[in-house]
N, C-alpha and C positions, 0 to 999 in steps of 0.2 A: 200776194206775197207774204211767205211766211215772216213773223216777228216771235222776238225773242222775249222774254217774259217781262223784260221791262221797257216794252212798248218799240225798240229799234228794231225797222225793215233789216232783213236779211238776202240783201240782193244777191243775182247771178246769174250768170250768160250760159246756159248750156248749148250754146252754141259750140264752142271750144272744148266739147268734151263730146269723146266716144261713145254715145249712151249704148251699152249694154239689153239689147233685147228680150234677156229671157225672163218666160213667167214667170211671177212670185205667185204661191199658191196658198201660201198658208194666211191663212184670215187673221191673227193677232199674232205682229212680230214687237216684236217684246227686244230692242239690244239697246246694250251700254256698252257707251263708247270708255274706254279708258287708257291710260297712259300717266307718261310725265309730266309735268309743269308745261307748256311750252309745246305740247308736242300735234297742236292743229284741233283739238277735240271742240271746240266751238264751231269751228267753219265747219269741219268733216260735218256734223253733230247738223247741223241745220240744214247743211245741203240733203242728206241721207234722209231728214225725217220729209222735205219739202219731195222728194222724190217717190218714196213712199206716202207720202198724205197721211201720214202719223203724226201723232202731237212730240216737240223736240220739248224739253224739259232741260235746260243746263240751272247745275245744283251754285256753278259760280256766279250765274245772274242773278239767282234767286237770294244766293249771300249777299252781292252789293245792294242789289234792292232795297234787303232789309236794313245794311249802312245808312245809305243816303235817304231812309226814312227816320233817323235819327229816334227811334225807339229805344227801350231799355233794352230790348233784346237785340236790336243793331249796333249798341254801343257794345255790347258781349262778345257779340260775332266779331267787332272790329277787333279790337283786341286778341281774341283768337288768331285770326289770320295773319293779322301784323306781328306775332309772334313767329308765326310759320308753320306752328302745329295742326292738328285738324280740330275740330268738333265734336263733342260728343255724340256720340252713334246716335243717340235715341233722338236728339237733338233733329239732324239732317237726316234719319230714315223718315222722323214726322214733319218734318220742312216736305221731303220728296211725296210722301205718300198726299199729302193736304192739295199738292199740285197738279198729279194724276188722274186725268180725265177718262180714261177709259184702258179698256186693256191691250192697247200698240201703242208705243212710244217709243222714243228713241231719249237715252238720258245719257246725259256729257257728265264725264266726270263722277259717275256715280254705278256701284259701291267702290270706297275707296281702303277698307277694312276687311277683315272677316266678316265679323259679327255683321256690317251692311252686309255682305254679299251673300249670306245666308237666310237671313230675314229679307231679303228678293226673291232671292232664287227659293226661298220657298214660299211664295203666293201660290194660292192655286190657279191653274191655266190651262189651256188645251193643246197650249205648246211650250217648250221649254224657250229659257231666250238666248237669245244670242250675246256671246261678249267678243267686242273688237277690241284689241288690243293694238294703240298707234305707235310702234315703238321708236323711241329715237336714243342716240347714245344721249350720256349726262352732259356732256361738251355741248351739243348742239343745243338742247334743252337751256341750257343757261345762259349760252348764247342770246336763245329768242327770247329769254325770260329779260333781262336785263336792256332789251332792245325795243321791247311792245309799249312803254312808255304807263305802264299803270302804276300807281302808289304801293302796291305791296310787293311788287318787282324789283328793289333795292337789290345791289348784291348779297347783302347778308340775308336777309328774307329768301330771295329766289335760294340760295344755298341752303339755308333751313331747310326750306319746303324740298329740295331735290333728296335731302336725309332721311327724312320725315315719307317721302316714298319708298325708300329702299328699306324701308325696319316697319312700315305698320301697310303699303299696296302692294309690296310683293309679295307676300305671304297670301293676298286677296286673290292675285294671280295665277297663283300655285293652285288654292284651293278651288278656282273656274277653272284650270284646266286639269285638275283631276277629275271634275263633273262631266268633263268632255263638254266643257260650254265655249273654253275660248280657242280665238281666232288671231293670229299676229299678221298684222301687215307692217310692212319698211313704212314709216313717217317721214325720212330724210329724202322728200323726193318733192317738188313741184306741187303743190296744192290741187290741181286738177290730177295730176298721174292718182297722189295719194284717193281721190275720190273716186276715179274711176277701180283704183284698186278694192276697194272697199265695196264697190255696188255691183263688182264681179264677183265676189266669195258672198258676201249677203246673198245675192240674186240665186247663186248658186245653193246655199243653203235651205232658203225659203223654198225653194224647189222640191228639197230632197224629204220623203222622208222620215228618210233614217239619215239626219245629217252624219257628218265624220267632221269633227275639228281638222284644221289645215295648217298651217306654219307658211306662209309668203314670204319668208324672207329666211335667211340662216338663223337658228337658236339662238337670242342671245345669253350670254350667262352675267346674271344679276349678283355681281361680286360684292364682297363686303368691302373690296379696295376703292369702287365708286362712293361708297358712303362714307366713308374714311379721306376722302379728298375733297367733299364738299359739305354744307352744314344743314340741306333743308329740305323740306316737300309737300305738297300741292295741301292748301286748305279751300282756296277759292277758285280756281285755273289749273 
């Protein structure tokens, strides 16, 4: 059974999901799962990594584990997260690189800024990475965040995190799209449906020697109005 970095098992019954049987030929899949806070990146990242039999790395889990350890670094991380801001690029890149064990992985919640995206996409590899955006509207994200019961998800912090997402992460999505790496998936659906959609898209891309990015939902326009109506964005989830 797959386990998150904090040792918590991630159970899932695949009997309820219509598994796609397309062959996967790419030897070293490198997949980034990105999206607004509350999009379901943790659930989908764990499931996708298990399907592909590759390492799953959640930046949110790594940061929460550091906080729980009550080290000086963890205390500093907690202050940043509780403010709704993002951690310095150098710190999060170093943290992620220290946890990656090989050339194949699913990264949940990373990259989140252009600097992080440039750093991770510039790594030498036999194949380009695949970036999957699990797209949900801001109102859905806010509702999910304020009902999942984490300490960093009170209404003020949640709003702040969603605004930071618009200012810091949306430009990163534009960068990945300009590189031909971004695939947008509708995340406002039941988890099993989202999982199936992601798996179908990933299977096609990994089976193709020259994959073309695809959008499997109407193109979302990240307006400045979204930012004005909220106050936040993601630091740890």
